[in-house]
C-alpha positions as CSV (number, residue, x, y, z in Angstrom):
1,M,175.9,128.5,70.0
2,P,175.9,129.4,73.8
3,L,174.6,127.1,76.5
4,D,171.1,128.4,77.3
5,S,169.5,126.1,79.9
6,I,170.3,123.9,82.9
7,Y,168.1,121.0,84.0
8,I,168.5,119.3,87.4
9,H,166.8,116.1,88.1
10,I,165.7,115.3,91.7
11,P,164.9,111.6,91.6
12,F,162.8,111.3,94.8
13,C,159.1,110.9,95.5
14,K,157.3,109.9,98.6
15,K,155.2,107.6,96.4
16,K,155.2,106.9,92.7
17,C,151.9,107.9,91.0
18,N,150.0,105.2,89.2
19,Y,150.8,106.6,85.7
20,C,154.3,107.9,86.3
21,D,157.1,106.6,84.1
22,F,159.7,109.2,85.2
23,N,162.9,108.1,87.0
24,S,162.3,108.3,90.8
25,I,162.7,106.3,94.0
26,S,161.0,106.5,97.4
27,N,164.1,106.0,99.5
28,L,164.3,109.5,100.9
29,T,167.2,108.5,103.2
30,L,169.4,108.7,100.1
31,I,168.8,112.4,99.5
32,D,171.9,113.7,101.3
33,D,174.2,111.3,99.5
34,F,172.5,112.3,96.3
35,L,173.1,116.0,96.9
36,N,176.8,115.4,97.5
37,A,177.0,113.5,94.2
38,L,175.1,116.2,92.4
39,A,177.5,118.8,93.7
40,L,180.4,116.7,92.3
41,E,178.8,116.6,88.9
42,L,178.1,120.3,88.9
43,K,181.6,121.1,89.8
44,K,183.0,118.6,87.2
45,N,181.1,120.4,84.5
46,S,181.4,124.0,85.7
47,A,184.1,124.8,83.1
48,K,181.5,124.2,80.3
49,I,179.1,126.8,81.8
50,N,179.2,130.5,81.0
51,K,177.1,131.9,83.9
52,N,176.2,135.0,81.8
53,H,174.6,132.9,79.1
54,I,172.2,130.8,81.2
55,R,168.6,131.9,80.5
56,S,166.8,129.1,82.3
57,L,167.2,126.8,85.2
58,Y,164.7,123.9,85.7
59,I,164.6,121.8,88.9
60,G,162.4,118.8,88.1
61,G,161.8,115.3,89.2
62,G,160.6,113.3,90.9
63,T,159.5,115.8,93.5
64,P,162.0,118.5,94.4
65,S,159.8,119.6,97.2
66,A,160.2,116.2,98.8
67,L,163.5,117.6,100.1
68,D,163.3,119.1,103.6
69,E,164.3,122.8,104.3
70,K,167.9,122.0,105.0
71,Q,168.3,119.8,101.9
72,L,166.7,122.4,99.7
73,K,169.1,125.0,101.0
74,T,172.0,122.7,100.3
75,L,170.7,122.2,96.8
76,F,170.4,125.9,96.1
77,M,173.8,126.7,97.6
78,K,175.5,124.0,95.4
79,I,173.7,125.4,92.3
80,E,174.9,128.9,93.1
81,D,178.5,127.7,93.8
82,N,178.6,126.5,90.2
83,L,176.1,128.5,88.2
84,G,176.1,131.9,90.0
85,E,173.2,133.5,91.7
86,I,169.9,132.0,90.9
87,N,168.1,135.4,91.0
88,K,170.2,136.5,88.0
89,I,168.8,133.7,85.7
90,K,165.9,135.0,83.6
91,E,163.6,132.0,84.3
92,S,164.3,129.7,87.3
93,V,161.7,126.9,87.9
94,I,161.0,124.4,90.6
95,E,158.4,121.6,90.5
96,I,156.3,121.3,93.7
97,N,153.7,118.9,94.8
98,P,151.1,120.2,97.3
99,E,151.5,117.5,99.9
100,S,155.2,118.3,100.4
101,L,155.0,122.1,100.3
102,S,155.4,124.1,103.5
103,E,155.6,127.8,104.2
104,E,159.3,127.5,105.3
105,K,160.2,125.8,102.0
106,L,158.4,128.4,100.0
107,K,160.2,131.2,101.9
108,L,163.5,129.5,101.0
109,I,162.5,129.1,97.4
110,R,161.6,132.8,97.2
111,D,164.7,134.0,99.0
112,F,167.0,132.2,96.6
113,G,165.3,133.9,93.7
114,I,163.3,131.1,92.1
115,N,160.8,133.0,90.0
116,R,158.5,130.2,88.5
117,I,156.6,127.5,90.3
118,S,155.3,124.4,88.5
119,L,152.6,123.0,90.8
120,G,151.3,119.5,90.3
121,L,147.5,119.6,90.1
122,Q,146.5,116.9,87.6
123,S,142.8,117.1,88.5
124,T,140.4,119.1,90.7
125,S,138.4,116.0,91.6
126,D,139.5,114.0,94.7
127,R,138.1,110.9,93.0
128,F,140.4,111.2,90.1
129,L,143.4,112.3,92.2
130,N,143.0,109.1,94.2
131,Y,142.7,107.0,91.1
132,L,145.9,108.6,89.7
133,G,147.7,107.7,92.9
134,R,148.3,111.3,94.0
135,L,149.0,112.0,97.6
136,S,147.2,115.4,97.7
137,N,143.6,116.3,97.5
138,Y,142.1,119.4,95.9
139,D,141.7,121.3,99.1
140,K,145.4,120.8,99.9
141,F,146.2,122.0,96.4
142,L,144.2,125.2,96.8
143,K,145.9,126.0,100.1
144,S,149.3,125.5,98.4
145,Y,148.3,127.7,95.5
146,E,147.1,130.4,97.9
147,L,150.4,130.2,99.8
148,I,152.4,130.5,96.6
149,R,150.4,133.7,95.7
150,K,150.8,135.0,99.2
151,Y,154.6,134.9,98.7
152,N,154.2,136.9,95.5
153,F,155.1,134.4,92.9
154,K,153.8,135.8,89.7
155,N,154.6,132.9,87.3
156,V,152.8,129.7,88.1
157,N,152.3,126.6,85.9
158,L,149.6,124.0,86.6
159,D,149.7,120.5,85.2
160,L,146.4,118.9,84.1
161,I,145.9,115.3,83.1
162,F,142.9,114.4,81.0
163,A,141.3,111.2,79.5
164,V,141.5,109.4,82.9
165,P,139.4,106.2,82.7
166,S,135.7,106.9,83.6
167,Q,136.3,110.6,83.2
168,K,133.5,112.3,81.4
169,M,133.4,115.6,79.5
170,E,131.6,117.3,82.3
171,D,134.4,116.3,84.7
172,L,136.9,117.9,82.4
173,E,134.7,121.0,82.1
174,K,134.7,121.3,85.9
175,D,138.5,121.0,85.9
176,L,138.8,123.8,83.4
177,L,136.4,126.1,85.1
178,N,138.2,125.6,88.4
179,I,141.6,126.3,86.8
180,V,140.7,129.4,84.9
181,R,139.2,130.9,88.1
182,L,142.6,130.6,89.6
183,R,144.2,132.3,86.6
184,P,147.6,130.6,86.5
185,E,150.1,132.1,84.1
186,H,150.7,128.8,82.4
187,I,148.8,125.5,81.9
188,S,150.3,122.2,80.7
189,A,147.6,119.7,79.6
190,Y,148.6,116.1,79.0
191,C,146.6,113.2,77.8
192,L,147.0,110.2,80.1
193,E,149.6,107.8,78.7
194,I,149.9,104.2,79.8
195,H,153.5,103.0,80.1
196,E,154.1,99.3,80.6
197,N,156.3,99.6,83.7
198,T,153.8,101.7,85.6
199,Y,151.0,100.6,87.9
200,F,148.5,101.3,85.2
201,G,150.6,99.5,82.6
202,K,150.9,96.4,84.7
203,N,147.2,96.4,85.4
204,K,146.3,96.7,81.7
205,I,144.5,100.1,82.0
206,F,143.3,101.5,78.7
207,I,142.1,104.9,77.6
208,D,139.3,105.9,75.2
209,E,141.2,107.3,72.2
210,E,138.1,109.0,70.6
211,L,137.1,110.6,73.9
212,S,140.8,111.7,74.4
213,R,140.8,113.5,71.1
214,D,137.5,115.2,71.9
215,M,138.8,116.3,75.3
216,Y,142.0,117.7,73.8
217,Y,140.1,120.0,71.4
218,H,137.7,121.0,74.1
219,I,140.7,122.1,76.2
220,V,142.2,124.0,73.3
221,N,139.0,125.8,72.6
222,F,138.1,126.5,76.2
223,L,141.5,127.9,77.2
224,T,142.0,130.0,74.1
225,D,138.5,131.4,74.6
226,N,139.6,132.4,78.1
227,G,142.6,134.3,77.0
228,Y,145.3,131.7,77.0
229,L,147.8,131.4,74.1
230,H,148.1,127.9,72.7
231,Y,151.8,128.0,71.8
232,E,152.8,124.3,71.8
233,I,150.8,121.1,71.4
234,S,150.3,120.6,75.2
235,N,151.1,124.1,76.5
236,F,149.1,127.3,77.1
237,S,150.1,130.6,78.6
238,L,148.9,134.1,79.3
239,N,150.7,136.7,77.1
240,G,154.4,136.8,77.8
241,F,154.5,133.7,80.1
242,E,155.6,131.0,77.6
243,S,158.1,128.7,79.1
244,I,161.6,129.9,78.3
245,H,163.1,126.5,79.3
246,N,160.8,124.4,77.1
247,L,161.1,126.8,74.1
248,N,164.8,126.3,74.2
249,Y,164.2,122.6,73.8
250,W,161.8,123.1,70.9
251,N,164.1,125.6,69.2
252,C,167.0,123.1,69.4
253,G,169.0,125.2,71.9
254,Q,171.8,123.9,74.0
255,Y,171.3,122.5,77.5
256,L,173.1,120.6,80.2
257,G,171.3,118.1,82.4
258,F,172.5,117.0,85.9
259,G,171.4,114.1,88.0
260,P,170.3,110.5,87.2
261,S,168.6,110.1,83.7
262,A,169.2,113.8,82.9
263,C,169.8,114.5,79.2
264,S,172.2,117.1,77.6
265,H,172.6,118.6,74.2
266,M,175.8,120.6,73.3
267,D,178.0,121.1,70.3
268,N,175.9,118.7,68.2
269,C,176.3,115.9,70.8
270,R,173.6,114.4,72.8
271,W,174.0,112.3,75.9
272,K,172.1,110.9,78.9
273,N,173.1,110.1,82.4
274,M,172.6,106.6,83.9
275,D,169.1,106.0,85.4
276,D,170.2,104.1,88.5
277,V,170.3,106.5,91.4
278,Y,172.5,104.2,93.6
279,G,174.9,103.7,90.7
280,Y,174.9,107.5,90.0
281,I,175.9,108.3,93.6
282,D,178.5,105.5,93.7
283,N,180.1,106.4,90.3
284,M,180.3,110.1,91.2
285,N,182.0,109.4,94.5
286,K,184.5,107.1,92.7
287,G,185.1,109.6,89.9
288,E,183.8,107.1,87.4
289,D,181.7,107.8,84.3
290,I,177.9,108.3,84.8
291,I,177.0,108.6,81.1
292,S,174.9,105.7,79.8
293,F,174.5,107.0,76.2
294,K,176.2,109.5,74.0
295,E,176.1,110.2,70.3
296,R,177.3,112.8,67.8
297,L,174.4,114.1,65.8
298,T,174.7,113.7,62.0
299,N,173.5,116.5,59.7
300,R,170.4,114.4,59.1
301,D,169.7,114.1,62.8
302,I,170.0,117.9,63.2
303,L,167.7,118.6,60.3
304,N,165.1,116.1,61.6
305,E,165.1,117.6,65.1
306,R,164.9,121.2,63.9
307,L,161.8,120.4,61.9
308,I,160.1,118.0,64.3
309,L,160.6,120.2,67.4
310,G,159.7,123.3,65.4
311,L,156.4,121.8,64.3
312,R,155.5,121.1,68.0
313,Q,155.0,124.8,68.2
314,I,151.6,126.0,67.1
315,K,153.1,128.8,65.0
316,G,155.1,126.2,63.1
317,I,158.5,126.8,61.6
318,E,160.1,128.9,58.8
319,L,162.1,126.7,56.5
320,D,165.6,127.8,55.5
321,G,167.2,126.7,52.2
322,E,168.6,123.4,53.5
323,L,165.4,122.3,55.3
324,F,163.3,123.3,52.3
325,I,165.4,121.3,49.9
326,K,165.8,118.2,52.1
327,F,162.2,117.9,53.2
328,K,160.4,119.3,50.1
329,Y,159.0,115.9,49.0
330,N,157.7,114.9,52.4
331,I,156.2,118.4,53.1
332,E,154.4,118.4,49.7
333,K,153.0,114.9,50.4
334,L,151.6,116.0,53.8
335,F,150.2,119.2,52.3
336,K,148.4,117.2,49.6
337,S,147.0,114.9,52.4
338,G,145.7,118.0,54.2
339,Y,147.8,117.7,57.4
340,I,149.8,120.9,57.2
341,D,149.5,124.5,56.0
342,I,152.1,126.1,53.8
343,E,152.6,129.8,53.3
344,G,155.8,130.4,51.3
345,R,158.4,128.6,53.3
346,H,156.4,128.7,56.6
347,I,154.7,125.4,57.6
348,K,152.6,124.3,60.5
349,I,150.4,121.4,61.5
350,K,146.7,122.1,61.0
351,K,144.7,122.5,64.2
352,D,142.5,119.5,63.4
353,F,145.6,117.2,63.4
354,L,147.5,118.5,66.4
355,F,146.2,115.5,68.5
356,T,147.7,113.1,66.0
357,S,150.9,115.1,65.5
358,N,153.2,112.1,66.3
359,F,152.0,110.4,63.1
360,I,152.6,113.5,61.1
361,L,156.0,114.1,62.6
362,S,157.0,110.5,61.9
363,E,156.0,110.9,58.2
364,I,158.0,114.1,57.7
365,M,161.3,112.7,59.0
366,L,164.1,111.8,56.6
């Protein structure tokens, strides 16, 4: 199976959001040293990469747009030195936050051939943006969105967070109306999660589970009624704009991750880079190992992942002979409980249980 996707983790943010559990630091003076280390990692692994097979490149974070123009150019040049021209990759994505976007950065992003922008929105209410710890306000977001369209980007994803404490259904309705007026090609809608090492976690913030469920289904119904395809539990797109990169994950494709905490999956092996940004830079410069975890997947692991990741997709999954035989008992049990639909060997989670899909997926595992 060929390598399909590349992920590059940029572990820098001007400020960590109150809910964020991703690996990032605010010491921006370290960016140049990081880029040098990243270039070493890319070069070290270039022999594994068939440039003609890469279908997606995703530059995430952190906040990639926290890099200045010179640093962004360095990043893109190092990528092209090892992966080939970015504009030849079918889907190339960069995450951007409104407060760190400038016209000069956007020109650079366009000129290097990035063809998909993921723009952090989270909410259209300044009150909730402030509560979440975002550095931007809604007006700044709108100006950034207009600038992205001005430079003719035709594939834009917006992130939305719902079930924020004190958020009411009418607040969510306003968010949705504002978003569909903009007509982004893709929308990712995530229920707020509280992680213990975040600001929210340390301050014992809780969310209303019942309201969260109601909001989720309101989002699903609203967006599908407005022409969006609900193709994965948290993701919606206009026709033809499903995320190639994420679909590769959900279809158990192969990918390489670069940068601190980045994960990879190739040749039935899975591994993860060390989280520590300082350690990552130091180890790369010394030629030492940066992998913190590595395992060879057993046949059981492979079957579990095929089924679980396949069921994250709304269309479900077609069972081949081995999947059908191995999971027959668990599938029949879930079917009798009313959680899934079965048509021949095709199964999918029923719409009414998508919000509680983690429970269903845990029940189906071997």
